[in-house]
C-alpha positions in Angstrom: 210.0 -9.5 -53.0 212.1 -7.3 -51.4 214.5 -9.1 -49.3 215.3 -12.4 -48.1 214.2 -13.2 -44.3 214.8 -16.8 -43.4 215.5 -20.3 -45.0 214.1 -23.5 -43.6 214.0 -27.0 -43.9 211.1 -26.5 -46.6 210.2 -23.0 -46.8 212.0 -19.7 -47.7 210.4 -16.6 -46.3 210.7 -13.6 -48.4 209.6 -9.8 -47.5 207.6 -8.4 -49.8 205.1 -5.4 -50.5 201.3 -6.0 -50.9 200.7 -3.4 -53.4 197.0 -2.5 -53.1 197.6 -1.8 -49.9 200.7 -0.3 -49.6 202.0 -2.9 -46.9 205.0 -5.0 -45.6 204.5 -8.7 -45.7 206.1 -12.0 -44.9 205.7 -14.4 -48.4 206.7 -18.1 -47.7 207.4 -20.3 -50.9 208.3 -23.8 -51.4 212.2 -24.3 -51.7 212.7 -25.6 -55.8 213.8 -28.8 -54.1 211.0 -29.7 -52.4 208.4 -28.0 -55.2 208.0 -31.6 -56.9 207.2 -33.3 -53.6 203.4 -34.5 -53.4 203.8 -34.4 -49.5 205.8 -31.1 -48.8 203.1 -29.6 -51.0 200.4 -31.1 -49.3 202.0 -29.9 -46.1 202.3 -26.6 -47.5 199.1 -26.1 -49.1 197.6 -28.2 -45.6 199.2 -24.9 -43.2 197.4 -22.6 -46.0 194.3 -24.1 -45.0 194.7 -24.7 -41.4 196.1 -20.3 -40.9 193.0 -19.3 -42.5 190.4 -20.3 -40.0 193.2 -19.6 -37.0 192.2 -15.3 -36.1 194.1 -15.2 -32.6 196.6 -12.5 -31.0 199.1 -15.6 -30.6 198.8 -17.2 -34.1 200.3 -15.3 -37.2 198.1 -13.8 -39.4 197.6 -15.3 -43.1 196.3 -12.5 -45.2 196.8 -14.8 -48.6 197.9 -17.8 -50.4 197.8 -19.5 -53.6 200.4 -21.0 -56.5 202.3 -18.5 -58.9 203.5 -20.8 -61.8 204.1 -23.8 -60.0 205.2 -22.7 -56.6 203.2 -22.3 -53.8 202.8 -19.1 -51.6 202.1 -18.1 -47.9 201.4 -14.6 -47.6 201.4 -13.8 -43.8 201.7 -10.3 -41.5 205.3 -9.5 -41.6 206.4 -9.4 -37.8 209.4 -7.6 -36.0 211.3 -9.0 -33.5 212.7 -12.5 -33.4 211.9 -16.5 -32.5 212.3 -17.6 -29.2 215.3 -20.0 -30.5 217.0 -16.6 -31.0 216.4 -15.5 -27.2 217.4 -19.2 -26.1 220.4 -18.9 -27.1 221.1 -15.6 -25.1 220.8 -17.5 -21.9 218.1 -18.7 -19.2 215.2 -16.5 -19.1 214.2 -15.2 -16.0 211.3 -17.1 -14.1 208.7 -14.2 -14.8 209.7 -14.2 -18.7 209.7 -17.4 -19.1 206.2 -18.3 -17.5 204.4 -15.3 -19.4 206.2 -16.8 -23.2 204.7 -20.1 -22.5 201.5 -18.7 -20.4 201.4 -17.0 -24.3 202.0 -19.9 -26.1 199.4 -22.0 -23.9 196.5 -19.5 -24.9 197.7 -19.8 -29.1 197.3 -23.6 -28.8 194.1 -23.5 -26.5 192.2 -21.4 -29.8 194.0 -24.0 -32.0 193.2 -26.8 -29.9 189.4 -25.6 -30.3 189.5 -25.5 -33.6 190.2 -29.4 -33.8 193.9 -28.9 -34.5 196.9 -30.0 -32.8 200.3 -28.5 -34.2 202.9 -31.2 -33.8 205.7 -29.5 -34.0 205.7 -26.4 -30.6 209.5 -25.6 -30.5 211.2 -22.7 -29.8 212.2 -21.9 -33.8 208.1 -21.9 -34.2 207.4 -19.4 -31.3 207.9 -15.9 -32.9 208.7 -12.9 -30.4 207.0 -9.9 -31.6 207.8 -6.8 -30.1 205.1 -4.6 -30.1 205.5 -0.9 -29.0 204.5 -1.9 -25.2 205.3 -5.6 -25.2 208.8 -7.1 -26.5 207.4 -10.6 -26.1 204.4 -10.9 -27.8 203.8 -14.2 -29.0 203.1 -15.4 -32.2 203.2 -19.3 -33.1 204.1 -20.4 -36.9 204.4 -23.3 -39.0 201.6 -25.3 -39.1 202.7 -27.4 -41.9 202.7 -30.4 -39.5 199.1 -29.7 -38.1 197.1 -32.5 -37.5 193.4 -32.0 -37.9 191.8 -33.9 -35.0 188.6 -36.3 -35.7 185.6 -33.9 -35.3 186.9 -30.6 -37.0 184.0 -29.0 -38.6 186.0 -26.6 -41.1 185.1 -28.2 -44.4 188.3 -26.9 -45.8 190.2 -29.0 -43.5 189.0 -32.4 -44.6 192.1 -33.4 -46.1 194.6 -34.5 -43.2 197.7 -35.8 -44.4 198.7 -36.7 -41.0 198.8 -40.8 -40.6 199.8 -43.5 -38.0 203.4 -44.6 -38.6 205.5 -41.4 -39.7 207.4 -39.7 -37.3 206.7 -36.0 -37.1 208.3 -32.8 -35.0 211.6 -32.3 -33.4 213.5 -34.5 -31.4 214.4 -32.4 -28.3 210.6 -31.5 -27.8 209.1 -34.4 -28.9 206.7 -36.2 -27.0 206.8 -40.5 -26.6 203.9 -41.3 -28.8 205.3 -39.5 -31.6 209.1 -40.7 -30.6 207.4 -44.1 -31.3 205.4 -43.0 -34.5 202.0 -44.0 -32.6 198.8 -41.6 -33.6 198.8 -38.3 -31.1 196.9 -35.9 -30.3 196.6 -32.1 -28.8 198.4 -33.7 -25.5 201.7 -33.8 -27.7 201.7 -30.0 -27.7 200.9 -30.3 -24.1 204.3 -32.3 -23.7 205.8 -29.7 -26.0 205.2 -27.1 -23.7 206.6 -28.6 -21.1 209.8 -29.1 -22.9 210.2 -25.9 -23.7 209.2 -24.5 -20.0 212.1 -26.9 -18.6 214.5 -25.2 -21.4 213.4 -21.9 -20.8 214.3 -22.2 -17.0 217.2 -24.4 -17.1 219.2 -23.0 -19.6 219.3 -26.5 -21.8 216.8 -29.0 -23.4 215.2 -31.3 -21.2 217.2 -34.6 -22.5 220.5 -34.4 -24.3 222.2 -36.9 -26.6 225.0 -37.6 -29.3 222.4 -38.8 -31.5 218.5 -37.9 -32.6 217.4 -41.1 -32.0 219.1 -41.1 -28.4 217.2 -37.9 -27.6 213.9 -39.5 -28.6 215.0 -42.5 -26.8 215.3 -40.4 -23.9 211.9 -38.6 -24.5 210.2 -42.4 -23.9 212.2 -44.0 -21.2 214.3 -41.6 -19.1 212.7 -40.0 -15.9 211.0 -36.0 -16.1 214.1 -34.0 -15.4 214.4 -31.7 -12.5 214.5 -28.0 -12.4 216.7 -28.0 -8.9 219.4 -30.5 -10.2 219.4 -28.1 -13.9 219.5 -24.8 -11.2 219.8 -25.1 -8.0 220.1 -21.5 -7.9 216.2 -21.4 -9.4 213.7 -20.2 -6.3 210.5 -21.5 -7.6 212.2 -24.6 -9.3 209.6 -26.5 -6.7 206.6 -24.6 -7.6 207.0 -25.3 -11.2 208.2 -28.4 -11.3 204.9 -30.6 -10.8 203.7 -28.6 -13.7 206.8 -30.1 -15.5 205.8 -33.5 -14.2 202.4 -33.6 -15.3 203.1 -31.7 -18.8 205.7 -33.9 -19.8 204.3 -37.4 -18.2 204.8 -40.4 -20.1 201.3 -41.2 -20.8 199.0 -39.1 -22.7 196.1 -39.5 -20.4 198.3 -38.5 -17.1 199.5 -34.7 -18.4 197.0 -32.0 -18.7 193.8 -33.0 -20.7 193.5 -29.3 -22.3 196.3 -26.2 -22.6 193.9 -24.5 -20.4 194.4 -26.7 -17.5 198.1 -26.2 -17.7 197.9 -22.5 -18.1 195.7 -22.0 -15.0 198.3 -24.2 -13.3 201.3 -21.7 -14.4 198.9 -18.6 -13.5 198.6 -20.1 -10.6 201.8 -20.0 -10.2 202.9 -16.6 -11.0 199.8 -15.6 -8.8 201.1 -17.2 -5.7 204.8 -16.3 -6.2 203.7 -12.8 -5.6 201.3 -13.3 -2.6 204.4 -15.1 -0.8 202.9 -18.8 -1.2 204.9 -21.4 0.0 202.7 -24.6 -0.9 203.3 -26.5 -4.3 199.8 -27.6 -3.1 198.3 -24.6 -3.2 199.7 -23.3 -6.3 199.2 -26.6 -8.8 195.5 -27.2 -9.8 195.1 -30.6 -9.9 191.9 -33.1 -11.1 190.7 -32.6 -7.1 190.4 -29.2 -6.6 186.8 -27.9 -6.4 185.0 -24.5 -7.4 185.4 -22.2 -3.8 182.7 -22.9 -1.5 180.1 -19.6 -2.2 178.4 -18.2 1.0 174.8 -17.4 0.7 173.9 -14.3 2.5 171.9 -13.4 4.7 172.8 -16.6 6.2 170.8 -18.4 9.2 172.6 -18.9 12.2 174.7 -22.1 12.1 172.8 -24.5 14.1 174.3 -26.1 17.8 174.8 -29.6 18.3 172.1 -30.2 20.3 169.4 -29.0 17.6 170.7 -32.0 15.2 168.3 -33.8 15.1 170.3 -37.4 15.6 172.1 -35.6 18.5 170.5 -36.3 21.9 171.2 -33.5 24.3 170.6 -35.6 27.6 173.5 -37.6 26.9 176.3 -35.9 24.9 177.7 -38.2 22.2 181.0 -39.7 22.3 184.7 -38.3 21.5 185.1 -41.2 19.1 181.7 -40.1 17.4 182.5 -36.5 16.6 182.8 -37.1 13.0 179.1 -37.1 12.9 178.4 -34.0 14.1 181.0 -32.4 11.5 179.3 -34.4 8.6 176.3 -32.8 10.0 177.4 -29.4 10.0 178.8 -29.6 6.2 175.9 -30.7 4.9 173.5 -28.0 6.6 176.2 -25.6 5.2 176.1 -26.8 2.0 172.0 -27.3 1.7 172.5 -23.1 2.9 175.2 -22.7 0.2 172.9 -23.9 -2.6 169.6 -22.4 -1.5 171.3 -18.9 -1.5 172.8 -19.1 -4.7 169.7 -20.3 -6.6 167.6 -17.5 -5.0 170.4 -15.2 -6.4 170.8 -16.6 -9.9 166.9 -16.7 -9.9 165.3 -13.6 -9.0 164.2 -11.2 -11.5 160.8 -10.6 -13.7 161.0 -14.6 -14.3 160.4 -16.5 -11.2 161.3 -20.9 -11.8 160.1 -23.2 -9.1 162.5 -25.5 -7.4 162.0 -28.7 -6.0 162.8 -29.0 -2.4 165.5 -31.6 -3.6 169.3 -30.9 -2.4 171.7 -32.4 -5.4 175.3 -32.9 -5.1 176.9 -30.2 -7.7 178.4 -32.3 -10.7 182.2 -32.6 -10.6 184.2 -30.4 -13.4 183.9 -32.0 -16.6 188.1 -32.8 -16.8 187.9 -32.5 -20.8 186.0 -29.2 -20.9 186.4 -26.8 -17.6 190.3 -26.1 -16.0 190.4 -26.2 -12.2 189.3 -23.5 -10.8 192.3 -22.5 -8.0 191.4 -21.6 -4.5 190.2 -18.3 -3.9 192.2 -15.5 -2.3 191.8 -15.3 1.2 192.1 -11.9 2.1 188.6 -9.4 0.9 189.9 -6.4 -0.3 187.0 -3.9 1.1 188.4 -0.7 -1.1 190.7 -0.2 -3.9 192.8 2.6 -5.3 195.5 4.6 -3.3 194.4 6.6 -0.4 192.6 9.3 -0.5 192.5 9.0 -4.4 188.4 9.2 -5.6 187.7 7.4 -8.6 187.4 9.8 -11.0 186.1 9.9 -15.1 190.0 10.9 -16.7 187.7 11.8 -19.8 186.3 14.9 -17.9 189.5 16.5 -18.5 190.7 17.9 -22.0 191.2 15.4 -24.6 195.1 15.3 -25.9 195.0 16.1 -30.0 197.3 12.5 -30.4 194.3 10.6 -28.5 190.7 12.1 -30.3 190.6 10.3 -33.6 191.3 7.0 -31.5 188.7 7.9 -28.7 186.4 8.9 -31.4 186.6 6.1 -34.0 186.5 3.7 -30.8 183.1 5.4 -29.6 181.8 4.9 -32.9 182.6 1.1 -32.7 185.3 1.1 -35.4 187.6 -1.9 -34.7 191.7 -0.9 -34.7 194.3 -2.4 -35.1 198.0 -2.3 -33.8 199.3 0.1 -36.5 195.9 2.8 -35.9 197.5 2.5 -32.1 200.7 3.6 -32.9 200.1 7.3 -31.2 198.5 5.7 -28.1 201.9 3.8 -27.4 203.7 7.2 -28.6 201.4 9.4 -26.4 201.9 6.6 -23.3 206.2 6.7 -23.4 205.7 10.5 -23.4 203.5 10.9 -20.5 204.0 7.8 -18.1 201.7 9.3 -16.0 198.5 9.5 -18.2 196.4 6.6 -18.0 194.1 7.2 -20.5 196.4 6.0 -23.4 196.6 2.8 -21.8 192.8 2.8 -21.5 192.1 3.4 -25.3 194.3 0.4 -25.9 192.6 -1.8 -23.6 189.0 -1.3 -25.0 190.6 -1.5 -28.4 191.9 -5.1 -27.5 188.4 -5.7 -26.0 187.0 -4.9 -29.3 188.7 -7.3 -31.1 189.1 -9.8 -29.1 192.6 -10.0 -27.4 190.6 -10.3 -24.0 193.8 -11.2 -22.2 195.9 -8.5 -23.7 193.1 -6.1 -22.7 193.2 -6.7 -19.0 197.0 -6.1 -19.1 196.6 -2.8 -20.6 193.9 -2.1 -17.7 195.8 -2.8 -15.2 198.8 -0.6 -16.5 196.1 2.4 -16.9 195.7 1.6 -13.2 199.4 1.2 -12.3 199.6 5.3 -14.0 196.8 6.5 -12.1 195.1 4.8 -9.7 192.1 7.5 -10.0 191.2 6.2 -13.3 188.9 3.9 -11.9 186.2 6.0 -12.6 186.8 5.5 -16.5 183.0 4.2 -17.6 184.7 1.8 -19.8 187.1 -0.1 -17.8 185.1 -2.1 -15.5 182.4 -3.1 -18.3 185.3 -4.4 -20.2 187.2 -6.2 -16.9 183.6 -7.8 -16.2 183.2 -9.3 -19.9 187.0 -10.7 -19.6 186.0 -12.2 -16.3 183.4 -15.1 -18.0 186.1 -15.3 -20.7 187.7 -18.9 -20.9 191.2 -17.9 -20.9 191.2 -14.4 -19.7 189.0 -14.9 -16.2 191.5 -15.7 -13.8 193.9 -12.4 -14.7 190.3 -10.2 -15.0 189.3 -11.4 -11.4 192.6 -10.5 -10.0 192.5 -7.3 -12.3 188.9 -6.2 -10.8 190.0 -7.1 -6.9 193.2 -5.2 -7.3 191.5 -1.6 -9.1 188.1 -2.1 -7.4 187.3 -4.0 -4.4 184.2 -4.2 -3.5 183.4 -0.7 -5.3 182.9 -3.7 -8.4 179.8 -5.0 -6.7 177.3 -3.0 -8.0 178.4 -3.7 -11.5 179.1 -7.5 -10.8 175.5 -7.2 -9.2 174.0 -6.1 -12.9 176.5 -8.7 -14.8 175.1 -11.4 -13.0 171.6 -10.3 -12.8 172.1 -10.5 -17.4 173.7 -13.5 -17.1 176.0 -12.9 -20.0 178.5 -15.5 -19.6 178.0 -19.3 -20.1 177.0 -21.7 -16.5 181.2 -21.3 -16.1 181.3 -17.3 -16.7 178.3 -16.7 -14.6 180.1 -18.6 -11.6 183.4 -16.9 -12.0 180.9 -13.6 -11.3 179.2 -15.4 -8.1 182.8 -16.1 -7.0 183.9 -12.5 -7.5 181.2 -10.9 -5.9 181.3 -13.1 -2.9 185.4 -12.6 -2.5 184.7 -9.2 -2.5 181.5 -8.5 0.3 182.7 -6.9 3.3 
């Protein structure tokens, strides 16, 4: 061990060196005062078991764990940066920065929740902001020592679950009402904490304040959800964010977002809507009532006139008071045409399945598994790129020496970590108008599964030089990202902004392949419809 990095209520974190790999790591050990406690040893060992199953870019990576003598230890990657608690002490954050940090936090939570794990102590001190060469606020979730393994988790190594009703776990400032009452909790306690953190980042103070921890816990149980506009009258997006906080911090778990992906979808809607100049809260905060965008069939038949409808007599026009019947008939016929067009597109190819001539109502999204689909954009870009700039393959030019090793490894399928991408970051700083380092980083992140980060790096490449959209890999990776449950919306926006209608041929091929699941393929369909001229 080289130096002590920090001390918590239970553990001490040291900087150390992993001799075999000659790299710096963080080593967490139990404090001597808690080594003999069976409960704390159990929590410590559980953190090791939980982290060993959670490989995600927004969760700290565990590299080793064991017992030295009588002291258990964890070995984790050494992160450079600071905790969100340290950042909060500097004052309120800008809305863009706050939404970015909470969005990344929700991505990490969504992954943990899918593995059947609830964090149960989400707070700013457990959100580390890793300083990457191109992103100072890359979120890594820490401290899963109080995590709860939910029923149905399929990891045998997580079979021992020390959680039990009747014990209070968590931090009062971010504790859900059911935690404060020592009731059984699930992943929705994490969503409540995320709402509380979002409020604090924007308001500059926690949601509830009192003289004692018990007073804070009581406020979580009975006090109304605080109002951002009262804490920050100058905050321009307060009325847009408030519905998200209201739902995340609902007193009853059933009234909250059922999944972290739902809250993430709502935040991304606010982010995109604010950039587009939207002003309606209803447009920006998805609810259970949101339905997928209506797909347009091509070619579509001419819409029938009122006299063509079988139940309307042309000789005697229907009274005005019955005009709603005509509207219903038009909607029914349009829905039938849409369903037929979609089935024809999805089933074209060498194998054609017969379809019974029965029009079935499309099933509503399952609120427990599918995040709400926000309204499709109203504008359809016919083309992309700066005026007069044609798409080109930037790799037709001489490849800089600093980028050659990285490109060669990626072409051979080598998976590269952040350290191996260091030369690309350095080259990007020295050559801000060259898109190629960002193209390499974007493809590398796709290969290791950092899909959201990959989309963002490709957007940086486009901002550096719009003509780089001719890169042979960028559109392919972005189309894969469209079918991703978390990164899908960001990838759709990127394709609209970067390619517009130029992406349609590649979209057609992706739809024909059917690479994604049902929801992913639906997103590809919706994207194609929105780009059609």
